[in-house]
N, C-alpha and C positions, 0 to 999 in steps of 0.2 A: 766473482767467488758468488756474491747476491746478485739478486736479479730484483730490481726494486719497480716497483709497478707505481703506477699514478695513484697521488692521493687527494686530488683533488677533489672536493664534494659539489654537487651541482642540487641547488633546491630547485624541487618539483613551487615552479611561481604561476602554474595554472590554476583557472579560478577552480574552486571548488563549487558545485551543482547543490544544489538542497533539492528536497522533494519537491516543491513548489514549480521550481522551477522544471524541472523536469516534467509535471504533469503541462503546464503551461506550453511546453516548444515541443511536446509530444504528439504523435499524431494520433493519442486516443480520443476516442468520442468521447466525448464528458454528457452528454445529453444520454445516449445509450447507458453509461455506466449508471446514471443517476435512475431510470427508467428498471435496470433490471436488481438496484437496488429497492425499489421500491416494490417490485415484484416480489423478494424473498421477505423483506418485511411483513407483505399481506397475507404471504404464506406464512411464515412465524406466527403471525397473530393469528389468523385463522385456526392453526392445530390446538395451540394456544387457547384459543376459547372454545373448541372439540374436548379436551384434554378437562379444564376445568368445566365443563357441564357436565362431563360425567360425574365427576370426583370435586365439589368445591371447594374441598376442604384443602387441596392440593398447595393454594396461594396463603 
């Protein structure tokens, strides 16, 4: 009359990865990321210095 299904629950025992583990064990080149970040910071500072030189009351 009724069809019973398996009611067993299975726990997920796999280790949860953190972001630090993903960065460590992935194939991402960290030196290239640091260089890219440094270039963006230099560009941001240069744009900010041009804006401040044009109008010193911005900051």
